[in-house]
C-alpha positions in Angstrom: -8.9 26.7 -69.4 -5.2 27.4 -69.3 -3.4 28.6 -66.2 -2.3 31.8 -68.0 -5.9 32.5 -69.0 -7.1 32.1 -65.5 -4.4 34.6 -64.2 -5.4 37.1 -66.9 -9.0 36.8 -65.9 -8.2 37.4 -62.3 -6.2 40.5 -63.1 -9.0 41.8 -65.3 -11.6 41.3 -62.6 -9.3 43.0 -60.1 -8.8 46.0 -62.4 -12.5 46.4 -62.9 -13.2 46.2 -59.2 -10.6 48.9 -58.5 -12.1 51.1 -61.2 -15.6 50.6 -59.8 -14.4 51.5 -56.2 -14.1 55.2 -56.9 -16.8 57.3 -58.6 -14.4 60.1 -59.3 -10.6 60.7 -59.5 -9.1 60.5 -56.1 -6.3 63.0 -56.7 -4.3 65.1 -59.2 -7.4 66.3 -61.1 -6.1 69.8 -60.4 -2.7 71.3 -61.4 -1.4 74.8 -60.9 1.6 76.8 -62.0 1.8 78.8 -58.8 0.8 77.5 -55.3 -0.4 81.0 -54.5 -2.4 81.6 -57.7 -5.5 82.0 -55.5 -4.3 85.6 -55.2 -5.7 86.1 -58.7 -9.2 85.4 -57.4 -11.4 88.5 -56.7 -13.2 86.2 -54.2 -10.0 85.8 -52.2 -9.0 89.5 -52.3 -12.5 90.5 -51.3 -12.3 88.1 -48.4 -8.9 89.6 -47.4 -10.4 93.1 -47.4 -13.4 91.9 -45.4 -11.2 90.3 -42.7 -9.2 93.6 -42.6 -12.3 95.7 -42.1 -13.7 93.2 -39.5 -10.4 93.4 -37.5 -10.4 97.1 -37.7 -13.9 97.4 -36.5 -13.9 94.8 -33.8 -10.8 96.4 -32.2 -13.0 99.3 -31.4 -15.7 97.2 -29.6 -16.1 97.5 -25.8 -14.0 95.0 -23.8 -17.2 93.3 -22.6 -17.8 92.2 -26.2 -14.6 90.0 -26.3 -16.5 86.8 -27.1 -18.4 88.3 -30.0 -15.2 89.9 -31.2 -13.4 86.6 -31.2 -16.3 84.9 -33.0 -16.6 87.4 -35.8 -12.8 87.6 -36.2 -12.6 83.9 -36.6 -15.5 83.7 -39.1 -13.9 86.4 -41.3 -10.5 84.6 -41.1 -12.2 81.3 -42.1 -13.6 82.8 -45.3 -10.0 83.6 -46.4 -8.3 80.4 -45.2 -10.8 78.0 -46.8 -10.3 79.6 -50.2 -6.6 79.2 -49.8 -6.7 75.6 -48.5 -9.2 74.6 -51.1 -7.0 75.9 -53.9 -4.2 73.6 -52.7 -6.4 70.5 -52.7 -5.5 67.8 -55.2 -8.9 67.3 -56.7 -11.9 69.4 -57.7 -14.3 67.8 -55.3 -12.2 68.8 -52.3 -11.7 72.3 -53.7 -15.5 72.7 -54.1 -16.1 71.5 -50.5 -13.7 74.1 -49.1 -15.3 76.9 -51.2 -18.5 75.8 -49.5 -17.0 76.1 -46.1 -15.9 79.6 -47.1 -19.5 80.4 -48.1 -20.7 79.2 -44.7 -18.3 81.4 -42.8 -19.3 84.3 -44.9 -22.9 83.8 -44.0 -21.8 83.7 -40.4 -20.1 87.1 -40.8 -23.2 88.4 -42.4 -25.3 87.4 -39.4 -22.8 88.9 -37.0 -22.9 92.2 -38.9 -26.7 92.3 -38.7 -26.7 91.6 -35.0 -24.0 94.2 -34.3 -26.1 96.8 -36.0 -29.3 95.6 -34.2 -27.4 95.9 -30.9 -26.3 99.5 -31.7 -22.6 98.6 -32.0 -22.4 99.3 -35.7 -24.0 102.3 -37.3 -26.2 102.3 -40.4 -25.8 105.2 -42.8 -28.0 105.1 -45.8 -26.1 105.6 -49.1 -22.7 104.8 -47.6 -20.6 102.5 -49.8 -17.1 101.3 -50.5 -16.5 103.9 -53.2 -17.4 106.6 -50.6 -14.4 105.5 -48.4 -12.0 105.3 -51.4 -12.1 101.5 -52.0 -12.1 100.1 -55.5 -12.3 96.2 -55.3 -10.8 95.8 -58.8 -7.8 97.9 -57.9 -7.4 96.1 -54.6 -7.4 92.7 -56.4 -4.7 94.0 -58.8 -2.6 95.1 -55.9 -2.7 91.6 -54.3 -1.9 89.6 -57.4 1.4 87.6 -57.2 4.4 89.0 -58.9 3.7 92.7 -59.4 3.3 93.7 -55.8 6.7 92.3 -54.8 8.5 94.3 -57.5 6.6 97.5 -56.6 7.3 97.3 -52.9 10.7 95.5 -53.0 12.3 98.0 -50.6 9.5 97.6 -48.1 9.8 93.8 -48.3 13.5 93.9 -47.7 13.0 96.2 -44.7 10.5 93.8 -43.3 12.7 90.8 -43.8 15.5 92.4 -41.8 13.0 92.7 -39.0 12.1 89.0 -39.2 9.0 89.4 -41.4 8.5 88.6 -45.1 5.1 90.3 -45.7 3.9 93.7 -46.8 1.1 95.3 -44.7 -2.1 95.9 -46.6 -2.0 99.6 -45.7 1.3 99.8 -47.6 0.1 97.7 -50.6 -3.2 99.6 -50.9 -2.8 103.2 -49.6 -6.5 104.1 -49.3 -6.7 101.7 -46.3 -4.4 104.1 -44.3 -7.2 106.7 -44.1 -10.0 104.4 -43.0 -11.0 104.5 -39.3 -13.4 102.1 -37.5 -16.1 104.8 -37.4 -16.0 105.1 -41.2 -17.3 101.5 -41.5 -21.1 101.0 -41.7 -23.6 98.3 -42.0 -24.1 99.2 -45.6 -20.4 99.1 -46.4 -20.0 95.7 -44.8 -23.1 94.3 -46.6 -22.0 95.6 -50.0 -18.7 93.8 -49.6 -20.3 90.6 -48.2 -22.9 90.4 -50.9 -20.4 91.0 -53.7 -18.2 88.3 -52.3 -21.1 85.9 -51.8 -22.1 86.3 -55.5 -18.5 85.7 -56.7 -18.2 82.6 -54.5 -21.5 81.3 -56.0 -20.1 81.8 -59.5 -16.9 79.9 -58.5 -19.1 77.0 -57.2 -20.9 76.9 -60.5 -17.6 76.7 -62.4 -16.2 74.0 -60.1 -19.4 71.9 -60.3 -19.3 72.1 -64.1 -15.6 71.0 -64.0 -16.3 68.2 -61.6 -19.2 66.9 -63.8 -16.8 66.9 -66.8 -14.2 65.0 -64.9 -16.7 62.4 -63.8 -17.9 61.9 -67.3 -14.3 61.6 -68.5 -13.6 59.1 -65.8 -16.6 57.0 -66.6 -15.6 56.9 -70.3 -12.1 55.8 -69.4 -13.4 53.1 -67.1 -15.7 51.8 -69.9 -12.8 51.9 -72.4 -10.6 49.8 -70.0 -13.4 47.4 -69.3 -14.0 46.9 -73.1 -10.4 46.4 -73.8 -10.1 43.7 -71.0 -13.2 42.0 -72.3 -11.9 41.8 -75.8 -8.4 40.8 -74.8 -7.2 37.5 -76.1 -6.3 35.8 -72.9 -5.0 32.7 -74.6 -2.2 34.7 -76.1 -0.7 35.5 -72.7 
């Protein structure tokens, strides 16, 4: 066996070992044109609205409920942040994991809302809903999409920047929020928003699981192709 053939075999074996080490692409299986394109997701805009409502309501809780206020505020914030962080992850598997974290936080908020109602801190009004307080989730999502909102509220954005801020308050972006008070929020309204968001997150999980399976199949095909090429390579010609 020639020395060149031995070296080629070693390189081939090393390549096969490296390919076998990972069962899925370790990075760059996801690309995006905009780092904030998660704003197109209704899942995200629903979570933003839920956090706003939670903050609005918990601000009205008695001071003695400060621990519960902090817990439910953090859980609502986690629903939003995990969607955003997952979006920026380099591979589909990580994105899927962070959407799962968001689902877990949403379930925590759901439990908190149930307990707040059971403890008499949140009222239940049969028949109350988002439409009844002037909220259209589709319109809210359109308002928060990247691009359009900056143009529509350019004056407000410039005013905020001069004050050291580069954001536009939700109450400015979506005017129906200006009229909503803590006492307008009910168990039914929260549950409607939570359940719709939960359903959308489950649909996103299904989509990501399908994409991940396709990526894994493609990776296995590519690994088999490289293995076959190495096996059929004429080492003696090196």
